[in-house]
C-alpha positions as CSV (number, residue, x, y, z in Angstrom):
1,M,0.0,0.0,0.0
2,T,1.3,3.4,-0.9
3,I,-0.2,6.6,0.5
4,S,1.7,9.9,0.0
5,T,0.7,12.9,2.0
6,S,4.1,14.6,2.4
7,N,3.1,17.4,0.0
8,Y,-0.3,17.9,1.5
9,T,-1.0,20.7,4.0
10,V,-4.2,20.4,6.1
11,S,-4.7,24.1,6.9
12,T,-8.5,24.6,6.6
13,N,-9.0,21.2,5.1
14,E,-10.3,18.3,7.2
15,P,-7.7,16.3,9.1
16,L,-6.0,13.4,7.3
17,N,-7.6,10.8,9.5
18,H,-10.9,11.7,7.8
19,A,-11.9,9.8,4.6
20,R,-11.2,11.2,1.2
21,I,-13.5,10.2,-1.7
22,L,-12.6,10.9,-5.3
23,W,-15.8,10.7,-7.4
24,D,-15.8,13.8,-9.6
25,M,-12.9,12.8,-11.8
26,M,-10.8,15.0,-14.0
27,T,-11.5,14.1,-17.7
28,G,-9.9,15.0,-20.9
29,T,-7.7,13.8,-23.7
30,V,-5.2,11.1,-22.9
31,S,-1.8,10.5,-24.5
32,G,1.2,8.4,-23.6
33,D,4.0,6.0,-24.4
34,G,3.4,2.3,-24.9
35,T,0.1,0.7,-26.0
36,N,-3.4,1.9,-25.3
37,P,-2.8,4.7,-22.8
38,A,-6.5,5.7,-22.9
39,Y,-7.3,2.4,-21.2
40,A,-6.0,3.9,-17.9
41,A,-8.8,6.5,-18.1
42,N,-11.7,4.1,-18.5
43,D,-13.5,2.1,-15.7
44,Y,-12.5,-1.4,-16.8
45,T,-9.7,-2.8,-14.7
46,S,-9.1,-5.6,-17.2
47,Q,-8.3,-3.1,-20.0
48,R,-4.8,-1.7,-19.2
49,W,-2.3,0.7,-20.6
50,E,0.7,-1.4,-21.4
51,L,4.0,0.4,-21.0
52,A,7.2,0.0,-23.1
53,P,10.7,-0.6,-21.7
54,G,12.4,2.6,-20.4
55,S,10.8,5.8,-19.1
56,N,7.1,6.2,-19.9
57,N,4.8,9.2,-19.6
58,W,1.0,9.3,-19.4
59,T,-0.7,12.7,-19.8
60,L,-4.3,13.8,-19.2
61,V,-5.2,17.2,-20.7
62,A,-8.4,18.8,-19.6
63,A,-10.6,21.0,-21.8
64,A,-10.7,23.7,-19.1
65,D,-9.1,24.5,-15.8
66,V,-9.6,21.8,-13.2
67,S,-9.0,21.9,-9.4
68,I,-7.2,18.9,-8.0
69,D,-5.5,17.6,-4.8
70,C,-5.1,13.9,-5.4
71,V,-4.2,11.1,-7.8
72,F,-5.2,7.4,-7.5
73,I,-3.6,4.6,-9.4
74,A,-5.1,1.1,-9.3
75,A,-5.0,-2.2,-11.2
76,H,-1.3,-2.0,-11.7
77,N,2.0,-3.9,-11.1
78,L,4.2,-1.0,-10.2
79,S,6.0,-2.6,-7.3
80,G,9.7,-1.7,-7.3
81,K,9.3,1.1,-9.9
82,T,9.6,4.9,-9.3
83,V,6.5,6.9,-10.2
84,T,6.5,10.6,-10.5
85,I,3.3,12.7,-10.6
86,S,3.4,16.2,-12.0
87,T,1.0,18.9,-13.1
88,A,1.0,21.9,-15.5
89,A,-1.2,25.0,-15.3
90,T,-1.3,25.5,-19.1
91,V,-1.6,23.1,-22.0
92,G,1.9,22.1,-23.2
93,G,3.4,24.1,-20.3
94,G,6.3,23.0,-18.1
95,H,5.3,20.4,-15.5
96,T,5.9,20.7,-11.8
97,T,6.6,17.6,-9.8
98,R,4.0,17.1,-7.0
99,A,5.1,13.7,-5.7
100,T,7.6,10.9,-6.3
101,I,6.8,7.5,-4.9
102,S,8.3,4.0,-4.9
103,P,5.5,1.4,-4.5
104,T,6.4,-1.7,-2.5
105,D,3.4,-3.7,-3.6
106,N,0.6,-3.6,-6.3
107,S,-2.3,-2.3,-4.2
108,T,-4.0,0.9,-4.9
109,I,-1.9,4.1,-4.7
110,A,-3.2,7.4,-3.3
111,V,-1.2,10.6,-3.6
112,F,-2.4,13.8,-2.0
113,F,-0.9,17.2,-2.6
114,N,-1.9,20.9,-2.4
115,N,-0.5,24.4,-2.4
116,A,-0.2,25.2,1.3
117,G,-3.7,23.9,1.9
118,V,-5.2,25.2,-1.4
119,L,-6.2,23.1,-4.4
120,Y,-4.0,23.4,-7.5
121,T,-5.7,24.7,-10.7
122,V,-4.3,22.7,-13.6
123,R,-4.8,21.8,-17.2
124,E,-2.6,18.7,-17.4
125,V,-1.7,15.8,-15.1
126,R,1.3,13.6,-16.0
127,V,2.3,10.2,-14.5
128,N,5.8,9.0,-15.3
129,V,7.1,5.5,-14.7
130,N,10.9,5.2,-14.7
131,D,10.9,1.8,-16.4
132,G,7.9,0.3,-18.1
133,T,9.2,-3.2,-18.7
134,D,6.4,-5.7,-18.1
135,I,4.2,-3.0,-16.5
136,A,0.5,-2.4,-17.1
137,I,-1.9,0.1,-15.4
138,G,-5.7,-0.1,-15.5
139,I,-6.8,2.9,-13.5
140,I,-5.4,6.5,-13.2
141,R,-7.7,9.1,-11.6
142,A,-7.1,12.7,-10.6
143,G,-9.4,15.4,-9.1
144,A,-10.5,17.1,-5.9
145,A,-11.5,14.6,-3.2
146,L,-14.6,14.9,-1.1
147,Q,-13.5,15.3,2.5
148,M,-15.6,13.7,5.1
149,P,-16.2,15.9,8.1
150,I,-16.4,13.0,10.5
151,P,-13.7,10.3,11.0
152,I,-14.3,6.6,10.9
153,Y,-14.4,5.2,14.4
154,G,-13.5,1.8,15.9
155,G,-14.9,-1.4,14.3
156,H,-14.1,-0.5,10.7
157,R,-12.7,-3.3,8.5
158,P,-9.8,-2.0,6.5
159,L,-10.6,-2.5,2.8
160,N,-7.5,-4.4,1.6
161,L,-7.4,-6.8,4.5
162,N,-11.0,-8.0,3.9
163,R,-10.8,-10.2,0.9
164,V,-13.5,-12.1,-1.0
165,T,-12.5,-15.2,-2.9
166,E,-15.1,-17.0,-5.1
167,A,-13.9,-20.5,-5.9
168,Q,-15.3,-23.5,-7.7
169,Q,-14.4,-27.0,-6.4
170,Q,-13.3,-29.7,-8.9
171,F,-14.1,-33.4,-8.5
172,S,-13.5,-36.5,-10.6
173,E,-16.4,-38.7,-11.8
174,T,-15.8,-41.0,-8.8
175,G,-15.9,-38.1,-6.3
176,Q,-12.2,-37.5,-5.8
177,W,-11.2,-34.0,-5.0
178,L,-9.1,-32.5,-7.8
179,G,-8.6,-29.0,-6.5
180,R,-10.3,-25.6,-7.0
181,I,-10.4,-22.8,-9.6
182,I,-10.5,-19.2,-8.4
183,K,-13.4,-17.5,-10.2
184,R,-13.0,-14.0,-8.7
185,R,-11.0,-12.2,-6.0
186,A,-12.0,-8.8,-4.6
187,V,-11.9,-6.8,-1.4
188,T,-14.9,-5.5,0.5
189,T,-15.9,-3.3,3.5
190,S,-18.4,-0.8,4.7
191,Y,-17.9,2.8,5.5
192,D,-20.2,4.3,8.2
193,W,-20.5,7.9,9.2
194,E,-22.7,9.5,11.9
195,Y,-23.5,13.0,12.9
196,L,-23.4,14.5,9.4
197,T,-25.4,17.7,9.4
198,T,-28.3,17.8,6.9
199,A,-26.8,21.0,5.3
200,W,-23.4,19.3,4.8
201,Y,-25.0,16.1,3.5
202,D,-27.3,17.9,1.0
203,T,-24.5,20.1,-0.3
204,Y,-21.5,17.7,-0.5
205,F,-22.5,14.1,-0.1
206,E,-25.8,14.0,-2.1
207,P,-24.2,15.0,-5.4
208,F,-21.8,12.0,-4.9
209,A,-24.7,9.7,-3.8
210,K,-26.6,10.5,-7.0
211,T,-23.8,8.9,-9.1
212,L,-24.2,5.6,-7.3
213,P,-24.4,2.7,-8.0
214,L,-23.6,3.4,-11.6
215,Q,-20.1,4.9,-11.2
216,P,-17.0,3.5,-9.4
217,F,-14.9,5.8,-7.3
218,C,-11.7,6.0,-5.3
219,I,-11.6,6.1,-1.5
220,A,-9.0,6.5,1.3
221,G,-10.7,5.8,4.6
222,N,-8.0,7.2,6.8
223,P,-5.0,8.4,4.9
224,S,-2.9,9.3,7.9
225,K,-3.4,6.1,10.0
226,I,-4.8,3.2,8.0
227,T,-2.7,2.5,4.9
228,T,-4.6,-0.7,4.1
229,D,-7.8,1.2,3.5
230,V,-7.4,2.6,0.0
231,G,-9.1,1.4,-3.2
232,F,-10.8,1.8,-6.5
233,V,-14.3,0.6,-5.6
234,W,-18.0,0.4,-6.5
235,T,-21.3,-0.3,-4.8
236,D,-24.3,-2.3,-5.9
237,R,-27.0,-0.2,-4.3
238,D,-28.0,3.4,-3.7
239,V,-27.1,4.9,-0.3
240,E,-29.8,5.2,2.3
241,P,-29.2,8.2,4.6
242,V,-31.0,8.0,8.0
243,N,-32.1,10.9,10.1
244,M,-30.7,10.3,13.6
245,G,-33.3,12.1,15.6
246,I,-30.6,14.2,17.2
247,K,-30.8,17.8,16.1
248,A,-30.3,17.9,12.3
249,Y,-27.9,15.0,12.1
250,R,-27.9,12.1,9.6
251,S,-25.9,8.9,9.3
252,V,-25.0,7.0,6.2
253,S,-23.5,3.6,5.4
254,L,-21.6,2.8,2.2
255,G,-20.9,-0.9,1.4
256,V,-18.3,-1.3,-1.3
257,T,-16.4,-3.9,-3.3
258,G,-13.0,-3.1,-4.7
259,Y,-10.3,-4.2,-7.1
260,Y,-7.9,-6.8,-5.6
């Protein structure tokens, strides 16, 4: 698991033990080295940008200015490589490095950065991999993350430690066990928040909720403390907020399944 927050200043933002949800993704024109770089911008984890040997760049150019503070990378095998994320304020302009990371495994990467607490306004996001030999990447996402105003308390199951394995047993005609075939592997958990004010929910969470369950999203449940709780995930149902009966507070639960 790789979470980078060294270039992120909290300032007036929510603390980094509060969840970040990237759902309103930066979109635009994709270019890059290797084969099918546009695949890293779609939602299909099985369709991947295949890099070439040597240094490789992947660039996303927006049609207009975009505010961002994070980049997520999932469905990859970047362990042992060096990944540099940079941005440019103008199309074709010089890029400024925002983070350099060295993943130690192939789980979802989350990189957070800002300008002394303020979002960057950019037109381009670039991801560089120092050596693309035998590397493929399925998901690259950038944007401004929704910041939850309430932390997740005890009892939460970290996403990447809660695996789901669907297997099919194999038997011979005489009933001898021949082994099993793995049909699917995933990770799963539920995020639960209480004491969300109705005003905050209606303004910030409801626009996100309206995209569900049709759109996947990226989440970091507790970037500062739980590094095993980051993923590119989806849900199979609409969220159901509940009025708590205490002042104007609501609670909401979000069950997700993620890429493994």
